[in-house]
PDBQT receptor file of N, H, CA, C and O in Angstrom, charges set to zero:
ATOM      1  N   ARG A   1      64.434 126.055  42.776  1.00  0.00    +0.000 N 
ATOM      2  CA  ARG A   1      65.212 124.963  43.329  1.00  0.00    +0.000 C 
ATOM      3  C   ARG A   1      66.390 125.449  44.166  1.00  0.00    +0.000 C 
ATOM      4  O   ARG A   1      66.659 124.913  45.240  1.00  0.00    +0.000 OA
ATOM      5  N   THR A   2      67.076 126.447  43.678  1.00  0.00    +0.000 N 
ATOM      6  H   THR A   2      66.857 126.883  42.805  1.00  0.00    +0.000 HD
ATOM      7  CA  THR A   2      68.232 126.962  44.394  1.00  0.00    +0.000 C 
ATOM      8  C   THR A   2      67.820 127.570  45.723  1.00  0.00    +0.000 C 
ATOM      9  O   THR A   2      68.532 127.426  46.717  1.00  0.00    +0.000 OA
ATOM     10  N   ALA A   3      66.678 128.246  45.754  1.00  0.00    +0.000 N 
ATOM     11  H   ALA A   3      66.099 128.363  44.947  1.00  0.00    +0.000 HD
ATOM     12  CA  ALA A   3      66.197 128.847  47.002  1.00  0.00    +0.000 C 
ATOM     13  C   ALA A   3      65.865 127.766  48.022  1.00  0.00    +0.000 C 
ATOM     14  O   ALA A   3      66.129 127.932  49.213  1.00  0.00    +0.000 OA
ATOM     15  N   GLN A   4      65.289 126.664  47.563  1.00  0.00    +0.000 N 
ATOM     16  H   GLN A   4      65.074 126.528  46.596  1.00  0.00    +0.000 HD
ATOM     17  CA  GLN A   4      64.967 125.561  48.471  1.00  0.00    +0.000 C 
ATOM     18  C   GLN A   4      66.246 124.937  49.027  1.00  0.00    +0.000 C 
ATOM     19  O   GLN A   4      66.325 124.610  50.211  1.00  0.00    +0.000 OA
ATOM     20  N   PHE A   5      67.239 124.776  48.165  1.00  0.00    +0.000 N 
ATOM     21  H   PHE A   5      67.175 125.041  47.203  1.00  0.00    +0.000 HD
ATOM     22  CA  PHE A   5      68.509 124.200  48.606  1.00  0.00    +0.000 C 
ATOM     23  C   PHE A   5      69.185 125.100  49.636  1.00  0.00    +0.000 C 
ATOM     24  O   PHE A   5      69.718 124.611  50.632  1.00  0.00    +0.000 OA
ATOM     25  N   GLY A   6      69.168 126.398  49.404  1.00  0.00    +0.000 N 
ATOM     26  H   GLY A   6      68.735 126.795  48.595  1.00  0.00    +0.000 HD
ATOM     27  CA  GLY A   6      69.770 127.341  50.337  1.00  0.00    +0.000 C 
ATOM     28  C   GLY A   6      69.047 127.355  51.672  1.00  0.00    +0.000 C 
ATOM     29  O   GLY A   6      69.681 127.441  52.724  1.00  0.00    +0.000 OA
ATOM     30  N   MET A   7      67.717 127.270  51.634  1.00  0.00    +0.000 N 
ATOM     31  H   MET A   7      67.203 127.199  50.779  1.00  0.00    +0.000 HD
ATOM     32  CA  MET A   7      66.948 127.257  52.873  1.00  0.00    +0.000 C 
ATOM     33  C   MET A   7      67.204 125.965  53.656  1.00  0.00    +0.000 C 
ATOM     34  O   MET A   7      67.354 125.998  54.878  1.00  0.00    +0.000 OA
ATOM     35  N   MET A   8      67.254 124.837  52.958  1.00  0.00    +0.000 N 
ATOM     36  H   MET A   8      67.133 124.810  51.966  1.00  0.00    +0.000 HD
ATOM     37  CA  MET A   8      67.519 123.557  53.626  1.00  0.00    +0.000 C 
ATOM     38  C   MET A   8      68.932 123.527  54.213  1.00  0.00    +0.000 C 
ATOM     39  O   MET A   8      69.142 122.986  55.298  1.00  0.00    +0.000 OA
ATOM     40  N   THR A   9      69.890 124.100  53.505  1.00  0.00    +0.000 N 
ATOM     41  H   THR A   9      69.720 124.540  52.624  1.00  0.00    +0.000 HD
ATOM     42  CA  THR A   9      71.257 124.154  54.014  1.00  0.00    +0.000 C 
ATOM     43  C   THR A   9      71.316 124.965  55.302  1.00  0.00    +0.000 C 
ATOM     44  O   THR A   9      71.971 124.559  56.262  1.00  0.00    +0.000 OA
ATOM     45  N   GLY A  10      70.644 126.094  55.329  1.00  0.00    +0.000 N 
ATOM     46  H   GLY A  10      70.112 126.424  54.549  1.00  0.00    +0.000 HD
ATOM     47  CA  GLY A  10      70.619 126.914  56.537  1.00  0.00    +0.000 C 
ATOM     48  C   GLY A  10      69.984 126.190  57.704  1.00  0.00    +0.000 C 
ATOM     49  O   GLY A  10      70.473 126.280  58.830  1.00  0.00    +0.000 OA
ATOM     50  N   ILE A  11      68.909 125.478  57.453  1.00  0.00    +0.000 N 
ATOM     51  H   ILE A  11      68.512 125.405  56.538  1.00  0.00    +0.000 HD
ATOM     52  CA  ILE A  11      68.233 124.727  58.519  1.00  0.00    +0.000 C 
ATOM     53  C   ILE A  11      69.131 123.607  59.030  1.00  0.00    +0.000 C 
ATOM     54  O   ILE A  11      69.253 123.411  60.240  1.00  0.00    +0.000 OA
ATOM     55  N   ILE A  12      69.755 122.878  58.124  1.00  0.00    +0.000 N 
ATOM     56  H   ILE A  12      69.656 123.037  57.141  1.00  0.00    +0.000 HD
ATOM     57  CA  ILE A  12      70.611 121.753  58.521  1.00  0.00    +0.000 C 
ATOM     58  C   ILE A  12      71.813 122.244  59.316  1.00  0.00    +0.000 C 
ATOM     59  O   ILE A  12      72.179 121.627  60.316  1.00  0.00    +0.000 OA
ATOM     60  N   ILE A  13      72.430 123.337  58.895  1.00  0.00    +0.000 N 
ATOM     61  H   ILE A  13      72.132 123.838  58.082  1.00  0.00    +0.000 HD
ATOM     62  CA  ILE A  13      73.582 123.880  59.624  1.00  0.00    +0.000 C 
ATOM     63  C   ILE A  13      73.168 124.346  61.012  1.00  0.00    +0.000 C 
ATOM     64  O   ILE A  13      73.877 124.096  61.986  1.00  0.00    +0.000 OA
ATOM     65  N   THR A  14      72.027 125.019  61.111  1.00  0.00    +0.000 N 
ATOM     66  H   THR A  14      71.451 125.222  60.319  1.00  0.00    +0.000 HD
ATOM     67  CA  THR A  14      71.548 125.501  62.407  1.00  0.00    +0.000 C 
ATOM     68  C   THR A  14      71.259 124.346  63.350  1.00  0.00    +0.000 C 
ATOM     69  O   THR A  14      71.669 124.376  64.510  1.00  0.00    +0.000 OA
ATOM     70  N   VAL A  15      70.560 123.334  62.869  1.00  0.00    +0.000 N 
ATOM     71  H   VAL A  15      70.226 123.310  61.927  1.00  0.00    +0.000 HD
ATOM     72  CA  VAL A  15      70.241 122.172  63.701  1.00  0.00    +0.000 C 
ATOM     73  C   VAL A  15      71.520 121.433  64.096  1.00  0.00    +0.000 C 
ATOM     74  O   VAL A  15      71.649 120.977  65.232  1.00  0.00    +0.000 OA
ATOM     75  N   GLY A  16      72.456 121.315  63.170  1.00  0.00    +0.000 N 
ATOM     76  H   GLY A  16      72.352 121.685  62.247  1.00  0.00    +0.000 HD
ATOM     77  CA  GLY A  16      73.719 120.637  63.470  1.00  0.00    +0.000 C 
ATOM     78  C   GLY A  16      74.523 121.362  64.536  1.00  0.00    +0.000 C 
ATOM     79  O   GLY A  16      75.067 120.722  65.435  1.00  0.00    +0.000 OA
ATOM     80  N   LEU A  17      74.608 122.684  64.454  1.00  0.00    +0.000 N 
ATOM     81  H   LEU A  17      74.166 123.204  63.723  1.00  0.00    +0.000 HD
ATOM     82  CA  LEU A  17      75.340 123.446  65.467  1.00  0.00    +0.000 C 
ATOM     83  C   LEU A  17      74.676 123.328  66.831  1.00  0.00    +0.000 C 
ATOM     84  O   LEU A  17      75.352 123.166  67.847  1.00  0.00    +0.000 OA
ATOM     85  N   PHE A  18      73.345 123.411  66.850  1.00  0.00    +0.000 N 
ATOM     86  H   PHE A  18      72.796 123.543  66.025  1.00  0.00    +0.000 HD
ATOM     87  CA  PHE A  18      72.620 123.257  68.107  1.00  0.00    +0.000 C 
ATOM     88  C   PHE A  18      72.875 121.882  68.712  1.00  0.00    +0.000 C 
ATOM     89  O   PHE A  18      73.129 121.771  69.912  1.00  0.00    +0.000 OA
ATOM     90  N   ALA A  19      72.810 120.837  67.897  1.00  0.00    +0.000 N 
ATOM     91  H   ALA A  19      72.604 120.927  66.923  1.00  0.00    +0.000 HD
ATOM     92  CA  ALA A  19      73.038 119.475  68.390  1.00  0.00    +0.000 C 
ATOM     93  C   ALA A  19      74.460 119.309  68.915  1.00  0.00    +0.000 C 
ATOM     94  O   ALA A  19      74.673 118.632  69.921  1.00  0.00    +0.000 OA
ATOM     95  N   MET A  20      75.433 119.919  68.246  1.00  0.00    +0.000 N 
ATOM     96  H   MET A  20      75.261 120.470  67.429  1.00  0.00    +0.000 HD
ATOM     97  CA  MET A  20      76.815 119.802  68.675  1.00  0.00    +0.000 C 
ATOM     98  C   MET A  20      77.025 120.490  70.027  1.00  0.00    +0.000 C 
ATOM     99  O   MET A  20      77.656 119.924  70.919  1.00  0.00    +0.000 OA
ATOM    100  N   ILE A  21      76.501 121.699  70.178  1.00  0.00    +0.000 N 
ATOM    101  H   ILE A  21      75.988 122.159  69.453  1.00  0.00    +0.000 HD
ATOM    102  CA  ILE A  21      76.651 122.417  71.441  1.00  0.00    +0.000 C 
ATOM    103  C   ILE A  21      75.929 121.685  72.561  1.00  0.00    +0.000 C 
ATOM    104  O   ILE A  21      76.462 121.553  73.662  1.00  0.00    +0.000 OA
ATOM    105  N   PHE A  22      74.719 121.208  72.287  1.00  0.00    +0.000 N 
ATOM    106  H   PHE A  22      74.286 121.315  71.392  1.00  0.00    +0.000 HD
ATOM    107  CA  PHE A  22      73.962 120.453  73.286  1.00  0.00    +0.000 C 
ATOM    108  C   PHE A  22      74.719 119.195  73.703  1.00  0.00    +0.000 C 
ATOM    109  O   PHE A  22      74.776 118.873  74.890  1.00  0.00    +0.000 OA
ATOM    110  N   GLY A  23      75.299 118.483  72.740  1.00  0.00    +0.000 N 
ATOM    111  H   GLY A  23      75.252 118.745  71.776  1.00  0.00    +0.000 HD
ATOM    112  CA  GLY A  23      76.043 117.264  73.041  1.00  0.00    +0.000 C 
ATOM    113  C   GLY A  23      77.268 117.535  73.891  1.00  0.00    +0.000 C 
ATOM    114  O   GLY A  23      77.559 116.773  74.812  1.00  0.00    +0.000 OA
ATOM    115  N   ILE A  24      77.988 118.600  73.601  1.00  0.00    +0.000 N 
ATOM    116  H   ILE A  24      77.752 119.219  72.852  1.00  0.00    +0.000 HD
ATOM    117  CA  ILE A  24      79.185 118.934  74.377  1.00  0.00    +0.000 C 
ATOM    118  C   ILE A  24      78.802 119.265  75.819  1.00  0.00    +0.000 C 
ATOM    119  O   ILE A  24      79.440 118.785  76.757  1.00  0.00    +0.000 OA
ATOM    120  N   VAL A  25      77.771 120.075  75.998  1.00  0.00    +0.000 N 
ATOM    121  H   VAL A  25      77.253 120.465  75.237  1.00  0.00    +0.000 HD
ATOM    122  CA  VAL A  25      77.335 120.450  77.347  1.00  0.00    +0.000 C 
ATOM    123  C   VAL A  25      76.825 119.226  78.089  1.00  0.00    +0.000 C 
ATOM    124  O   VAL A  25      77.148 119.035  79.261  1.00  0.00    +0.000 OA
ATOM    125  N   TYR A  26      76.032 118.394  77.423  1.00  0.00    +0.000 N 
ATOM    126  H   TYR A  26      75.769 118.549  76.471  1.00  0.00    +0.000 HD
ATOM    127  CA  TYR A  26      75.478 117.194  78.057  1.00  0.00    +0.000 C 
ATOM    128  C   TYR A  26      76.585 116.245  78.511  1.00  0.00    +0.000 C 
ATOM    129  O   TYR A  26      76.545 115.736  79.631  1.00  0.00    +0.000 OA
ATOM    130  N   LEU A  27      77.562 116.006  77.655  1.00  0.00    +0.000 N 
ATOM    131  H   LEU A  27      77.594 116.418  76.745  1.00  0.00    +0.000 HD
ATOM    132  CA  LEU A  27      78.643 115.092  78.013  1.00  0.00    +0.000 C 
ATOM    133  C   LEU A  27      79.518 115.661  79.123  1.00  0.00    +0.000 C 
ATOM    134  O   LEU A  27      80.009 114.905  79.961  1.00  0.00    +0.000 OA
ATOM    135  N   ALA A  28      79.723 116.971  79.149  1.00  0.00    +0.000 N 
ATOM    136  H   ALA A  28      79.324 117.585  78.469  1.00  0.00    +0.000 HD
ATOM    137  CA  ALA A  28      80.523 117.584  80.212  1.00  0.00    +0.000 C 
ATOM    138  C   ALA A  28      79.809 117.428  81.558  1.00  0.00    +0.000 C 
ATOM    139  O   ALA A  28      80.439 117.104  82.565  1.00  0.00    +0.000 OA
ATOM    140  N   LYS A  29      78.502 117.658  81.571  1.00  0.00    +0.000 N 
ATOM    141  H   LYS A  29      77.990 117.920  80.753  1.00  0.00    +0.000 HD
ATOM    142  CA  LYS A  29      77.746 117.493  82.818  1.00  0.00    +0.000 C 
ATOM    143  C   LYS A  29      77.716 116.043  83.252  1.00  0.00    +0.000 C 
ATOM    144  O   LYS A  29      77.799 115.743  84.443  1.00  0.00    +0.000 OA
ATOM    145  N   ARG A  30      77.597 115.142  82.289  1.00  0.00    +0.000 N 
ATOM    146  H   ARG A  30      77.529 115.386  81.322  1.00  0.00    +0.000 HD
ATOM    147  CA  ARG A  30      77.586 113.705  82.626  1.00  0.00    +0.000 C 
ATOM    148  C   ARG A  30      78.927 113.272  83.221  1.00  0.00    +0.000 C 
ATOM    149  O   ARG A  30      78.965 112.496  84.176  1.00  0.00    +0.000 OA
ATOM    150  N   GLU A  31      80.024 113.776  82.655  1.00  0.00    +0.000 N 
ATOM    151  H   GLU A  31      79.993 114.406  81.880  1.00  0.00    +0.000 HD
ATOM    152  CA  GLU A  31      81.350 113.461  83.187  1.00  0.00    +0.000 C 
ATOM    153  C   GLU A  31      81.494 114.001  84.608  1.00  0.00    +0.000 C 
ATOM    154  O   GLU A  31      82.033 113.327  85.487  1.00  0.00    +0.000 OA
ATOM    155  N   ARG A  32      81.013 115.206  84.820  1.00  0.00    +0.000 N 
ATOM    156  H   ARG A  32      80.575 115.753  84.107  1.00  0.00    +0.000 HD
ATOM    157  CA  ARG A  32      81.085 115.819  86.147  1.00  0.00    +0.000 C 
ATOM    158  C   ARG A  32      80.293 115.001  87.180  1.00  0.00    +0.000 C 
ATOM    159  O   ARG A  32      80.764 114.779  88.296  1.00  0.00    +0.000 OA
ATOM    160  N   MET A  33      79.102 114.560  86.802  1.00  0.00    +0.000 N 
ATOM    161  H   MET A  33      78.720 114.740  85.895  1.00  0.00    +0.000 HD
ATOM    162  CA  MET A  33      78.282 113.752  87.710  1.00  0.00    +0.000 C 
ATOM    163  C   MET A  33      78.951 112.410  88.011  1.00  0.00    +0.000 C 
ATOM    164  O   MET A  33      78.885 111.925  89.141  1.00  0.00    +0.000 OA
ATOM    165  N   ALA A  34      79.589 111.813  87.018  1.00  0.00    +0.000 N 
ATOM    166  H   ALA A  34      79.643 112.206  86.100  1.00  0.00    +0.000 HD
ATOM    167  CA  ALA A  34      80.291 110.548  87.227  1.00  0.00    +0.000 C 
ATOM    168  C   ALA A  34      81.449 110.733  88.210  1.00  0.00    +0.000 C 
ATOM    169  O   ALA A  34      81.708 109.860  89.038  1.00  0.00    +0.000 OA
ATOM    170  N   MET A  35      82.142 111.865  88.118  1.00  0.00    +0.000 N 
ATOM    171  H   MET A  35      81.932 112.574  87.445  1.00  0.00    +0.000 HD
ATOM    172  CA  MET A  35      83.238 112.137  89.048  1.00  0.00    +0.000 C 
ATOM    173  C   MET A  35      82.711 112.307  90.469  1.00  0.00    +0.000 C 
ATOM    174  O   MET A  35      83.323 111.822  91.420  1.00  0.00    +0.000 OA
ATOM    175  N   ILE A  36      81.588 112.987  90.617  1.00  0.00    +0.000 N 
ATOM    176  H   ILE A  36      81.090 113.381  89.844  1.00  0.00    +0.000 HD
ATOM    177  CA  ILE A  36      81.002 113.184  91.941  1.00  0.00    +0.000 C 
ATOM    178  C   ILE A  36      80.570 111.849  92.526  1.00  0.00    +0.000 C 
ATOM    179  O   ILE A  36      80.770 111.610  93.717  1.00  0.00    +0.000 OA
ATOM    180  N   GLU A  37      79.977 110.964  91.708  1.00  0.00    +0.000 N 
ATOM    181  H   GLU A  37      79.815 111.159  90.741  1.00  0.00    +0.000 HD
ATOM    182  CA  GLU A  37      79.551 109.648  92.183  1.00  0.00    +0.000 C 
ATOM    183  C   GLU A  37      80.727 108.811  92.654  1.00  0.00    +0.000 C 
ATOM    184  O   GLU A  37      80.578 107.990  93.559  1.00  0.00    +0.000 OA
ATOM    185  N   ARG A  38      81.886 109.006  92.057  1.00  0.00    +0.000 N 
ATOM    186  H   ARG A  38      82.007 109.673  91.322  1.00  0.00    +0.000 HD
ATOM    187  CA  ARG A  38      83.082 108.239  92.453  1.00  0.00    +0.000 C 
ATOM    188  C   ARG A  38      83.830 108.893  93.606  1.00  0.00    +0.000 C 
ATOM    189  O   ARG A  38      84.856 108.379  94.052  1.00  0.00    +0.000 OA
ATOM    190  N   GLY A  39      83.329 110.009  94.088  1.00  0.00    +0.000 N 
ATOM    191  H   GLY A  39      82.495 110.427  93.726  1.00  0.00    +0.000 HD
ATOM    192  CA  GLY A  39      83.954 110.665  95.228  1.00  0.00    +0.000 C 
ATOM    193  C   GLY A  39      85.075 111.612  94.858  1.00  0.00    +0.000 C 
ATOM    194  O   GLY A  39      85.819 112.056  95.732  1.00  0.00    +0.000 OA
ATOM    195  N   MET A  40      85.210 111.927  93.597  1.00  0.00    +0.000 N 
ATOM    196  H   MET A  40      84.606 111.567  92.887  1.00  0.00    +0.000 HD
ATOM    197  CA  MET A  40      86.256 112.856  93.163  1.00  0.00    +0.000 C 
ATOM    198  C   MET A  40      85.709 114.279  93.192  1.00  0.00    +0.000 C 
ATOM    199  O   MET A  40      84.502 114.490  93.078  1.00  0.00    +0.000 OA
ATOM    200  N   ASP A  41      86.592 115.240  93.344  1.00  0.00    +0.000 N 
ATOM    201  H   ASP A  41      87.573 115.069  93.437  1.00  0.00    +0.000 HD
ATOM    202  CA  ASP A  41      86.198 116.648  93.334  1.00  0.00    +0.000 C 
ATOM    203  C   ASP A  41      86.447 117.202  91.934  1.00  0.00    +0.000 C 
ATOM    204  O   ASP A  41      87.602 117.362  91.540  1.00  0.00    +0.000 OA
ATOM    205  N   PRO A  42      85.386 117.499  91.169  1.00  0.00    +0.000 N 
ATOM    206  CA  PRO A  42      85.583 117.961  89.789  1.00  0.00    +0.000 C 
ATOM    207  C   PRO A  42      86.318 119.288  89.677  1.00  0.00    +0.000 C 
ATOM    208  O   PRO A  42      86.917 119.567  88.638  1.00  0.00    +0.000 OA
ATOM    209  N   ARG A  43      86.290 120.110  90.716  1.00  0.00    +0.000 N 
ATOM    210  H   ARG A  43      85.804 119.883  91.560  1.00  0.00    +0.000 HD
ATOM    211  CA  ARG A  43      86.983 121.406  90.645  1.00  0.00    +0.000 C 
ATOM    212  C   ARG A  43      88.490 121.231  90.679  1.00  0.00    +0.000 C 
ATOM    213  O   ARG A  43      89.218 122.063  90.136  1.00  0.00    +0.000 OA
ATOM    214  N   ARG A  44      88.966 120.179  91.298  1.00  0.00    +0.000 N 
ATOM    215  H   ARG A  44      88.374 119.503  91.739  1.00  0.00    +0.000 HD
ATOM    216  CA  ARG A  44      90.415 119.945  91.392  1.00  0.00    +0.000 C 
ATOM    217  C   ARG A  44      90.948 119.111  90.231  1.00  0.00    +0.000 C 
ATOM    218  O   ARG A  44      92.158 118.936  90.090  1.00  0.00    +0.000 OA
ATOM    219  N   TYR A  45      90.059 118.608  89.419  1.00  0.00    +0.000 N 
ATOM    220  H   TYR A  45      89.075 118.750  89.533  1.00  0.00    +0.000 HD
ATOM    221  CA  TYR A  45      90.468 117.751  88.310  1.00  0.00    +0.000 C 
ATOM    222  C   TYR A  45      91.118 118.581  87.218  1.00  0.00    +0.000 C 
ATOM    223  O   TYR A  45      90.556 119.577  86.763  1.00  0.00    +0.000 OA
ATOM    224  N   LYS A  46      92.293 118.168  86.805  1.00  0.00    +0.000 N 
ATOM    225  H   LYS A  46      92.750 117.359  87.175  1.00  0.00    +0.000 HD
ATOM    226  CA  LYS A  46      92.983 118.811  85.681  1.00  0.00    +0.000 C 
ATOM    227  C   LYS A  46      93.290 117.720  84.662  1.00  0.00    +0.000 C 
ATOM    228  O   LYS A  46      93.906 116.711  85.006  1.00  0.00    +0.000 OA
ATOM    229  N   PRO A  47      92.872 117.906  83.422  1.00  0.00    +0.000 N 
ATOM    230  CA  PRO A  47      93.130 116.875  82.418  1.00  0.00    +0.000 C 
ATOM    231  C   PRO A  47      94.632 116.639  82.241  1.00  0.00    +0.000 C 
ATOM    232  O   PRO A  47      95.447 117.555  82.348  1.00  0.00    +0.000 OA
ATOM    233  N   GLN A  48      94.962 115.391  81.970  1.00  0.00    +0.000 N 
ATOM    234  H   GLN A  48      94.300 114.646  81.883  1.00  0.00    +0.000 HD
ATOM    235  CA  GLN A  48      96.362 115.071  81.735  1.00  0.00    +0.000 C 
ATOM    236  C   GLN A  48      96.793 115.694  80.420  1.00  0.00    +0.000 C 
ATOM    237  O   GLN A  48      96.026 115.747  79.458  1.00  0.00    +0.000 OA
ATOM    238  N   SER A  49      98.017 116.160  80.396  1.00  0.00    +0.000 N 
ATOM    239  H   SER A  49      98.640 116.117  81.177  1.00  0.00    +0.000 HD
ATOM    240  CA  SER A  49      98.489 116.805  79.178  1.00  0.00    +0.000 C 
ATOM    241  C   SER A  49      98.785 115.749  78.107  1.00  0.00    +0.000 C 
ATOM    242  O   SER A  49      99.388 114.713  78.383  1.00  0.00    +0.000 OA
ATOM    243  N   ALA A  50      98.356 116.032  76.915  1.00  0.00    +0.000 N 
ATOM    244  H   ALA A  50      97.865 116.874  76.690  1.00  0.00    +0.000 HD
ATOM    245  CA  ALA A  50      98.637 115.166  75.776  1.00  0.00    +0.000 C 
ATOM    246  C   ALA A  50      99.656 115.894  74.905  1.00  0.00    +0.000 C 
ATOM    247  O   ALA A  50      99.393 117.013  74.465  1.00  0.00    +0.000 OA
ATOM    248  N   PRO A  51     100.798 115.292  74.649  1.00  0.00    +0.000 N 
ATOM    249  CA  PRO A  51     101.869 116.022  73.969  1.00  0.00    +0.000 C 
ATOM    250  C   PRO A  51     101.528 116.456  72.543  1.00  0.00    +0.000 C 
ATOM    251  O   PRO A  51     102.032 117.481  72.086  1.00  0.00    +0.000 OA
ATOM    252  N   TYR A  52     100.696 115.712  71.837  1.00  0.00    +0.000 N 
ATOM    253  H   TYR A  52     100.287 114.879  72.208  1.00  0.00    +0.000 HD
ATOM    254  CA  TYR A  52     100.410 116.049  70.444  1.00  0.00    +0.000 C 
ATOM    255  C   TYR A  52      98.936 116.403  70.238  1.00  0.00    +0.000 C 
ATOM    256  O   TYR A  52      98.395 116.190  69.153  1.00  0.00    +0.000 OA
ATOM    257  N   GLN A  53      98.287 116.937  71.265  1.00  0.00    +0.000 N 
ATOM    258  H   GLN A  53      98.726 117.110  72.147  1.00  0.00    +0.000 HD
ATOM    259  CA  GLN A  53      96.866 117.273  71.186  1.00  0.00    +0.000 C 
ATOM    260  C   GLN A  53      96.596 118.309  70.095  1.00  0.00    +0.000 C 
ATOM    261  O   GLN A  53      95.654 118.154  69.318  1.00  0.00    +0.000 OA
ATOM    262  N   THR A  54      97.404 119.352  70.030  1.00  0.00    +0.000 N 
ATOM    263  H   THR A  54      98.170 119.477  70.661  1.00  0.00    +0.000 HD
ATOM    264  CA  THR A  54      97.204 120.403  69.031  1.00  0.00    +0.000 C 
ATOM    265  C   THR A  54      97.423 119.861  67.622  1.00  0.00    +0.000 C 
ATOM    266  O   THR A  54      96.674 120.192  66.704  1.00  0.00    +0.000 OA
ATOM    267  N   LEU A  55      98.434 119.039  67.453  1.00  0.00    +0.000 N 
ATOM    268  H   LEU A  55      99.043 118.770  68.199  1.00  0.00    +0.000 HD
ATOM    269  CA  LEU A  55      98.703 118.445  66.148  1.00  0.00    +0.000 C 
ATOM    270  C   LEU A  55      97.537 117.565  65.710  1.00  0.00    +0.000 C 
ATOM    271  O   LEU A  55      97.125 117.608  64.551  1.00  0.00    +0.000 OA
ATOM    272  N   LYS A  56      97.012 116.777  66.623  1.00  0.00    +0.000 N 
ATOM    273  H   LYS A  56      97.347 116.741  67.565  1.00  0.00    +0.000 HD
ATOM    274  CA  LYS A  56      95.901 115.890  66.306  1.00  0.00    +0.000 C 
ATOM    275  C   LYS A  56      94.679 116.683  65.830  1.00  0.00    +0.000 C 
ATOM    276  O   LYS A  56      94.060 116.335  64.825  1.00  0.00    +0.000 OA
ATOM    277  N   TRP A  57      94.341 117.747  66.557  1.00  0.00    +0.000 N 
ATOM    278  H   TRP A  57      94.844 118.030  67.374  1.00  0.00    +0.000 HD
ATOM    279  CA  TRP A  57      93.188 118.567  66.181  1.00  0.00    +0.000 C 
ATOM    280  C   TRP A  57      93.444 119.301  64.871  1.00  0.00    +0.000 C 
ATOM    281  O   TRP A  57      92.536 119.441  64.051  1.00  0.00    +0.000 OA
ATOM    282  N   GLY A  58      94.656 119.763  64.671  1.00  0.00    +0.000 N 
ATOM    283  H   GLY A  58      95.394 119.649  65.337  1.00  0.00    +0.000 HD
ATOM    284  CA  GLY A  58      94.981 120.449  63.428  1.00  0.00    +0.000 C 
ATOM    285  C   GLY A  58      94.819 119.537  62.221  1.00  0.00    +0.000 C 
ATOM    286  O   GLY A  58      94.235 119.935  61.213  1.00  0.00    +0.000 OA
ATOM    287  N   LEU A  59      95.335 118.315  62.320  1.00  0.00    +0.000 N 
ATOM    288  H   LEU A  59      95.810 117.992  63.138  1.00  0.00    +0.000 HD
ATOM    289  CA  LEU A  59      95.203 117.371  61.217  1.00  0.00    +0.000 C 
ATOM    290  C   LEU A  59      93.745 116.971  60.976  1.00  0.00    +0.000 C 
ATOM    291  O   LEU A  59      93.321 116.796  59.834  1.00  0.00    +0.000 OA
ATOM    292  N   LEU A  60      92.985 116.829  62.062  1.00  0.00    +0.000 N 
ATOM    293  H   LEU A  60      93.329 116.971  62.990  1.00  0.00    +0.000 HD
ATOM    294  CA  LEU A  60      91.568 116.494  61.926  1.00  0.00    +0.000 C 
ATOM    295  C   LEU A  60      90.808 117.596  61.200  1.00  0.00    +0.000 C 
ATOM    296  O   LEU A  60      90.000 117.317  60.314  1.00  0.00    +0.000 OA
ATOM    297  N   LEU A  61      91.064 118.850  61.573  1.00  0.00    +0.000 N 
ATOM    298  H   LEU A  61      91.720 119.077  62.293  1.00  0.00    +0.000 HD
ATOM    299  CA  LEU A  61      90.367 119.956  60.941  1.00  0.00    +0.000 C 
ATOM    300  C   LEU A  61      90.818 120.170  59.488  1.00  0.00    +0.000 C 
ATOM    301  O   LEU A  61      90.009 120.544  58.640  1.00  0.00    +0.000 OA
ATOM    302  N   ILE A  62      92.083 119.938  59.205  1.00  0.00    +0.000 N 
ATOM    303  H   ILE A  62      92.740 119.634  59.895  1.00  0.00    +0.000 HD
ATOM    304  CA  ILE A  62      92.549 120.030  57.822  1.00  0.00    +0.000 C 
ATOM    305  C   ILE A  62      91.880 118.953  56.979  1.00  0.00    +0.000 C 
ATOM    306  O   ILE A  62      91.459 119.209  55.851  1.00  0.00    +0.000 OA
ATOM    307  N   GLY A  63      91.785 117.750  57.531  1.00  0.00    +0.000 N 
ATOM    308  H   GLY A  63      92.127 117.542  58.448  1.00  0.00    +0.000 HD
ATOM    309  CA  GLY A  63      91.112 116.671  56.805  1.00  0.00    +0.000 C 
ATOM    310  C   GLY A  63      89.648 116.958  56.587  1.00  0.00    +0.000 C 
ATOM    311  O   GLY A  63      89.114 116.665  55.518  1.00  0.00    +0.000 OA
ATOM    312  N   ALA A  64      88.980 117.530  57.587  1.00  0.00    +0.000 N 
ATOM    313  H   ALA A  64      89.413 117.768  58.456  1.00  0.00    +0.000 HD
ATOM    314  CA  ALA A  64      87.567 117.877  57.450  1.00  0.00    +0.000 C 
ATOM    315  C   ALA A  64      87.376 118.978  56.404  1.00  0.00    +0.000 C 
ATOM    316  O   ALA A  64      86.408 118.959  55.645  1.00  0.00    +0.000 OA
ATOM    317  N   GLY A  65      88.293 119.924  56.372  1.00  0.00    +0.000 N 
ATOM    318  H   GLY A  65      89.080 119.940  56.989  1.00  0.00    +0.000 HD
ATOM    319  CA  GLY A  65      88.187 121.003  55.401  1.00  0.00    +0.000 C 
ATOM    320  C   GLY A  65      88.469 120.535  53.971  1.00  0.00    +0.000 C 
ATOM    321  O   GLY A  65      87.894 121.045  53.009  1.00  0.00    +0.000 OA
ATOM    322  N   ALA A  66      89.351 119.571  53.858  1.00  0.00    +0.000 N 
ATOM    323  H   ALA A  66      89.818 119.157  54.639  1.00  0.00    +0.000 HD
ATOM    324  CA  ALA A  66      89.683 119.071  52.523  1.00  0.00    +0.000 C 
ATOM    325  C   ALA A  66      88.545 118.231  52.000  1.00  0.00    +0.000 C 
ATOM    326  O   ALA A  66      88.621 117.712  50.887  1.00  0.00    +0.000 OA
TER     327      ALA A  66
């Protein structure tokens, strides 16, 4: 039983990481295409600074870890 659980955990983690990376790349390309359709130049685009971006991510990751 323990071997089956360990094997399933490895498969689920691998599939989850692949899905996450695929989703990030897909959404980035989709955003880029939307900018091109609107006539914007994606190379000149700089995200607006968010003053508490690091704090937000830190709290999210602490909550996920807890």
